[in-house]
N, C-alpha and C positions, 0 to 999 in steps of 0.2 A: 631507388633502392629502399627497402624497408627493414625493420628490425624483426628477426625471426627468433622467437623465444620458446625454449623448451621448458614448459612450466605449467602452472595451475592458476586458477582465478580464485580469489578469496574476497571477503568483505570485512570491514571494521566500521561499526556504527553506520552501516548502510553504504559505506564507500567501497567502490570496486578497486581492487588491487590485483596486480599480477606479480608472482614471484617465480623465479626460475633461473635459467642460464641462457646466455647468448654466446656465440663464438667470439673470441677476441678479435678475429679478423673482421667479422660482421660489425662489431662495435667500432673498431678502428676505421674501417672504410666509411661507415655512416658519419662518423665525426669528421673525417677528412673531406667528405662531400658536402658538409654543411647540413646534413639531415639530423644531426644531434648537436645541440648547441650549449654553450655556457653563457649565461646572462651576466656578462662582466660589465661593470661600470666603466664608462668612458665619456669623453666630451660629447661624442656622437650618440651615446646611449646613457643619458644621465639617470635613467630609472633602473639601471642594472644594479644588482645587489651583491655580486660576487667580485672579489679582487681578481686582478689579472693573474693568470696562472704562471708558474715559474717553469720554464723549459728545462732548467737544470734539475729541479726536483722531479719533473716528469721523466727525464732520462735516467735519473738515479733509480726510479722505480722500474724502468724498462730493463736496466741491467740486472736488477734483482729478480724479476720474473723470468729472465732468460736462464737462470740457474736451475739446471735439471733436478738438483737434489733438494734445494731449499726454496725455490722460487714459486711458492703458491700464494694466492691471494683470495682467501675464503670470505672476505667481508663484502657484503652487498653494495653495489653502486645504486644510488637512488635516482631514478629518472621520473620526470613528470610529463604527462601527456596533456597538452593544453587544449584538449577538446573532448567532448563526450564521445564515448566509444563503448560498444557492447562486445567484449572479447568472446571469441568462440575457440574452444580447444578442439583441434583435429589431430588425432593420433599423437597426442602429447605435445603438439606444437601450437603456438599462438602467433599469428601473423598480424602485424599492425599495418594500417593503410599506408601506401606510398605518400610521402610528403607530410606525414603526421608531424605536428609541432612538438618535438621532443627536446627537453631541456634537462641538463644534469644538475641535480640539486646537491648531491654529496658524492664525491668521487671524481672530481674534475682532473686531478693529477694522475689518478690511475687510468682514466680514459685516455688522456693525452699520452700517458706512458705506454699504453698498448699501441697507440698509433706510432709513437717514436720507435718502439721495439721492432715493428715491421719495417719501417723506413731505414733503420740501422742494420737490418738483416739479422737481428738477434733471435727472432722466432722462426726464421726461414719462411717456408711456405706452409707452416703447420696450420691445420684447421682444427686441431684437437685440443686447443686450450679454451676451456669454457669459463666464462666470467659470471659469477652470481649477481643478479640484479633484482631490485624491487621497482615496480612501476606503479605510480599513483596516477589515477585517471581523474581529470576534472569532472565534477558533477554539477549540473545546472541547479540541482535541488539542495546539495549539501555544501558546495564550495562558494567562496566569494565570487562575485561576477568578474572581478579582475583575477585572471588565472595566475598572473605573476605574483600577486599578493600571497596566495597560498604557498607557492614555491618559496618565497622569501620567509614566510612563517616557519616552514619545515626546515629550511636552512638554519634559521635562528635557533630553533629548538635543538637541532642536532649539535650545534656548535656552542651552545651555552648551558643546556640543561643536563646533558649527559656528562657525568663526572668521570674524569680520567681515573681508571683504577690504579691502585698502588701495585708496583711491580716487584716488591721486595721478596714475596714468596716465590715468584717465578725465578728470580735471581738465585734464591736458595737452592731450588731444584737444579738449575743449570750448574751451580757450584758443586753440588754432590755428584752429578753425572760426570762432569769434567775431571773430578778427582779420581773417579773410578777408571775413566778412560786414560788419563795422562799421568796418574800418580798424585799423591798428596802434595799440596802446596805447603811450604815451610819457610822459615826465615832465610834459608840459603837459596831459595828458588829465584831465578831470574826470568824476566819476560823474554820469550823467544823473539829474536830480531824480526822474524817474518810474521809475527802475530798481528792481526788486524784489530782495530779499535773495538769492533763488535764482539771480539772474543776476550776483552779485558775483564768481563763480569766476575769470573771466579776469583781472580786476583784482587779485584776491588772489594769483594765480600770478605776475603781473608784479611785484608788490611783493616777494614772497618770493624771486624770482629775483634781484632787485636787492640785497636784503639779504644774500643768500648771497655776493655778489661783494665787498662791502665793509662796514665798520662792525662793531659788536659781534657780529653774527650771521654774519660771514664764515666760510664753510666749516663752519658748525654746523647746517645744514639739509640733511637727506639727500635728494638728488634721486630721482625715480622710478627704481626698479630699482638704486639706488645702494647700495653696501656700505660707505659711509664710516662712520667712528667719529664719530658726532655725536648730540646729545641729542634732536633733533626730526626727524620725517619732514616732507617738504614738504606732504603731505596734512593732517597734524595742524596744522602751522603756518598753512596757508591757512585752515583751518576756524576757527582762533582769531581771525582778523582781522575777523570780522563786526561787532563793536561799534565797532571803530576806523573801519571804512568807513561805518557809520551816522553817526558824528560828522563824517567828512570830507564826506559828501554834504550834510549840513545846513550845514556851515561853508563849502562851496564850495572845498575844498582840491583841488589837483591831485595826481596820483600822485607827482610829485616832492616836493610838500609832505608827503604822507603818509609817504614813505620817510624824509625828513628828521626828521619828528616821531618816528617809531618809533626811528630811530637815536639821536636826542638822549635820548629816554626811557630806552632800554636802556643807553646809555653812562653815564647817571647811576646807574641801578640797579646795573650791574656794578661801578662804582667804589665804591659803598657795600657791595657784597657780593663782594669780590674772590675769596675762596676758592670760593664757589658758582659763579663763572664759570670759574676756572682748573681746578678739580677737579669739573667738572659731574657726573661719574658718581656722586659721593657726596652730591649735593645735589639738591633738587627745583626750584630756581629756573629752570633752563634746560629743564626738561621740561614735560610737559603741565600739571601742577598749577600751576607758576609762570606759564607763558606764558598759559594761558587766563584765570586769575584776574587777572593784571596787565593783560591786554588788555581785560578787562571794566572794570577800575578806571580806566584812562586817560581815557575820555570823561567819567566822573563827576568825576575830578580837575579836568579842564579846565573843566567846568561850574561846579564849586564854587569854584575859584580863578580868578575872572574876570581878575585882574591878570596871569595867565600869558599871556593871549591864546590864539589858536588854534595857534600854532607856537612853543612855548617853546624856549629854548636848553638845552643840557645844564646850564649853570650855574644857570638858573632852576629846572629840575627838581631839581637837587642841593639847592638852598636849601630847597625844600618837603619833599622826601622825607627829608632828613637829620633832620628833626624827628620823623619817624615811625620811630624806630629799633627798635621792636619787630618790625615786619614787613620793614623794609629793612635786614636784618642777616643775616650768615651763620648765626648760631645758629638763626634762625627756619626757614631752608630746609634744615637738615641732615636728610638722609634717614633717619638712624638715631634721633635723639632730638630733632629740632627740632619746634616746634609745628605746622609745616605737615604733617609726616608723620602726625599724629594725625587728620587729616581724611579719610584714606583716599584713594581714587582715584575717577575718573569725574566726570561733570558735576555731581553733587551736591557733591562735594568742591570743585570749582572755585568754585561759587557760595558755599559756606560760607567759603572762604578770602577771597573777594572781600568778603563781608559783614563778616568779621572785620577786614579792612583798613579798611573804612568806619568801623567802630566806633572804631578808633584815630584816624582823621581827625576824627571827631566830638569825641573827647576833646581832641585837640590844638587844635581851634577854640574850645573853651569857655573 
């Protein structure tokens, strides 16, 4: 079996490339038959440069693309051909030779996802799902002698040099459209019980905009395209609110309740950590490490401390959090030598700080 591409041939600095479409079934079958590979690191393949793929993540993508209304995947999968080849276009099609050494540089979970979609029966027998691809061809004159080296270089470039764009403007547009479709969001609005997490965005934006106007987060959330001196962008702040909205949905809280809850919570935190608040540039409390981990912690705190109810006052929060002075202190959040700085950055760090706070809560309850 070979890869049949509906596309065109182009060049960049003398390098031959093919861009176009392949059928999802062709892509899936070639992967299943071993004709399209992922160069994963393992004990038996110590020179591999990619991590092992996650079948859970691939199946999540499979379910996504099975959605007739929203399941489109317009981003190219990058494939590398580890041999020299002179592509010929015939009636708009380019056929690669059987047994050509093809490797996925970028798009491994999408490729495995298409394979899983067919195995799970999510795409039926459809041949009408086209997948955009780019195919880079090894060149004896332009490429390193080691084909794998160029692949690894492209993989590195894609995953380190391309900056993830901010999503706050897209969030704003979604917010506006949803308000037109569903009606305006206000302080008495509740999250529908059947609402999925991916549809939280309009509510998260409403909350962040209200918090920006008053309370401890006043003027400390950077609006879209804003150039304010502030610790958090609106996009990052809204992303952090998911766990809080999960709790609000189950507890039947209104948007007004959620705003009051967050204001009371952060009013207590910033009173306990005044330097971290006033001099936020030299501390991590008001930045992603603090905000994400503390928004993860809030629902668990309310669940464990039932006497607080669903909407504690600032004073109630102070009474509980003041007993946990290891984490609710300026020294913990110091960006230079505080314990929070030792966790690094990114989602893994948020989770580890959150778990570290839970450990102190456990000790305090013993």
